[in-house]
N, C-alpha and C positions, 0 to 999 in steps of 0.2 A: 292098430294104427300106430304109425311111427311119428314121433313128435321131434321137430327140429330144436336142438338146445337153445335157450334163451341166452342171447348175448347181451353183455352189459354195455350201456352206452359209453362211447369213448370221451374220454375227458379232453377239454381243450388244452392245448400247450400253454404253459406258464408264459406270461408276458414279461418284458423287461421292468415295466413299472411295477408289477406285482412282487418282484424279487426284493425291491427296495435296497438296491445296491448303493453303497457310498464309498467315496474316495478315502483311501487309507493315507495317513500323513507319512508313512514309512516309505511309500512308493516315490516320493520325490527324490530322495537320495538314492533308493535302490534302483529305480528305472528311469529316473530324470523326467518325471511327469509331474504336472500340476493341475488342479481341477480348474480349468478355464476354457470355455464359459461354464456356467452352472451345469451340473450333471454330466460334464464331459471332461476328458482328459486331454491335455495338449503336451506334446513332447517339447522339451526345453531347447533340443538341439536342432530339430528339423521343423518344428511348428505344426506337425501333423497331428490331427485330432483323432481320438479313439472315442467312439459313441457309447460303447458299453463298458461300464467301469468293473472289469474282471481282471484279476491278477494275471490270468493266462494270456489275455490280449496284450497287456502291457509288457509282459516279460517276453513274448515273441517279438513284438516290435523292437524291443531293446536289443535282443540277441541277433536279430536278423539285420538291423540297420546300424547299430552302434556297439557291436560286441568288442571292438578294439578301444573303446573309451575307458574301460576298466584298467587297462595297462597303464595309462598316463594318471588316471585318477581312481586309485584302489577304493573299493567299497568301505565305508565306515573311517575313512581317513580325513583329516582335517583339510586336506587339499582338496578333496571332493566336496566337502560341506561349503568351503569357500566358494567353489567353482558354481555349485547349485544356487546359492544365494545371489551371486553375480548375474547368472542367467535369469533368475527371477525377477531381479531388479530391471533388466533389459526388457523382459516381456511387460513388466508393469508400466514402464516409460512409454512403451509403444502403445499400449492400451489407453494411457492417459492422453497421448497425442491423437489417438483416433477419436476418443470422445470429445476432445476439444473441437475438432474438426466438425464433428456432428452437431455440436452445440452452435457453432458459428454458422453452419448451413441453416438450421433451425431458425436462428435469429434473423438471417437474410430473408427467409421465406415469410416469416411473421411480419417483417417490414414490409415487404411487398403486398402482402394482404391488407395492412393499415392503409397504404397509399391508394390501393385499388378501392377500398371502402369509402375512402374520402371523395375519390373521383365519381363514385356511383351516388353517394349522399348529395353531392352538389350538381349532379346531372351533367358531368364533364365527359366529352369524348375519350376513348381509350387511348388515342394518339398523344393526349397531353401527358400520359405517364413518362414517356421518354423525356419530354420537356421538364417534368418535376426532377428527374435524375440528373439532367444536365445542370439545372439550377442548384442543386444540392452539391454537386461536385464544385461548381464555380464558387458557392459560398464557402464551401469547406476549405478551399485553397487559402482564402483569407483569414477566416475564423481560426483556423488551427495551424497558422504559419509558425507559432512559436512552441508548438507542441511536438515533443519527442517522437511521439507515434503517429505523426501526420501521415506517413506513408501507409500505416496500417489502416487508418480511418478512411482514406481515399480508396484503398483496396476493398474495403467492406462496402463502400457506397458503390463503387463500380460493379460489384457482384449482384447488385439488385436486378432481378428479373421483372421487367416492365414494358415488354413488347405488347403489341396490341392482342395477339392471341392469348398471351400469358394472362393479361388483365381480364380478358373474356372468361377464361377457365376460373380465375380466382372468384370473380363476381358470381359466376354459376355456382360454384362450391359454396360460397356464402348463403346464396339464394336456397340451395338444397338443405344446407344446415338449419336455417331459419324454418324451413317448411317442416323439417323433422321435430324441431323444438315445439312448434305450434301444435302438430298432431299429437305429440306426446302429452302436451299440457291439456289439450282438450280431452284426450282419452282418459286422463287421470282426474279430470274435473267430474264432479257428481252430477253436474247439469251443464248443458250447452244449448244454444240457439243459433239459428242461421237468420241473418237479415239481409234483405236484397233491396236494391234501388235500380230502377230502370229509366234510361232517359235516351235521347238521340243527339248525334253529333252535328256539326254543320253541314254535313252531306246527307242528313236524314238516315244515317245508319244507325241500327238498334244496338244500345250497350247496356250492359248489366254489371253492377257491382255487387260482390258478395262479401258480407262480414260474418265472422263467427264470434259470438259472445260466450264466454266461459268463466269459471272460478279458478283462480291460481292456487297454489298451495296453501297460502295465507287466507283463502276463501274471499279474496278481494275480487271484484269483477274486472275483467279485461275484455278489450275488443281488438280483434286483428282484422285487417283487410286479407282475405284469402284468395279471391279470384276476380278476374276483370274479363269479361266477355264482350267481344266486339264482332257482330254478326255481319260479316262481310262477303257471304257467299260460301266459300270454301276454307277460310282461314279464321284462326282464332288467336288473338294475342294473349299471352300467358304471363302472369306474374308469378304465382306459385303453382297452381294446377287448374285445369280446365275440364270442361265436359268432354268425355271421350268420343262423343259423336259429332259428326260434321254438321254444321248448322247451315241454315239458309236465311237470306233476308226476308223470305216470305213467311218464315215460321212465326206463329203468333206469340205474343209476349207471355202469355199464360202457359203455353207449352214449354217455352224456354225456361221460365222460373220452375216449372214442375220438374223438368229434367235435370236442371241445375241443383235444386234442392235434393233430389234423389241421390245424384252422385256425390254431393257434399256430405250428406249423412251417412251414406255407405263408407266413404273414405274416413270419416272422422270417428265413426262408431266402431 
């Protein structure tokens, strides 16, 4: 009987991460590259990036794109070193400008969230957000009249995003974040319980409030309102989360409580 030779399993090719390549300082003057961003090389002349930190890749880029550069700035000369330092300083200033713009954008977004939070906290309509912006601009015209950076302040206020749809998205995002925080806190608690209270509104429609009680990280008891059920036939008003099934006004109170408790326990556990 003939036996087929046993073949060794093929090894997987090495990944770039497993090679642990690092940027060499000599490549700055030799190939006019700097390590920016992290674990990538950027050409100081054309700003093109090379993802793999290999001498061959940088050398090929330099010889194919900037081969004539060595004639005006010879390698290891003082003129070339000064030129590399100047190019690095230009790239650094561009990076600082980009980071400054990013921080300004984040500050404007954070201010928009704070205004939307106050509107929701005081139960004001989203349309009043634009009025807040107009009041802010009108007051700033007088308050910062003698400031040298008045135009910059007014520009930042004018960049506030406070349209109706934006406010709605901001408040929804805050609600989802609160939901995630409560669920995380309850899951980390050694114990939790669900409390419910049922009543009817002026139209004799069944309503159900659901609280969750748990221990925080300091083992202090806390209580949060987690759901509000309004049985109106086919709709359910939601604060954080609701039962995933369609309710009916004819469903008995005990079945609604049972279904809600099962859903809450499944979600929190």
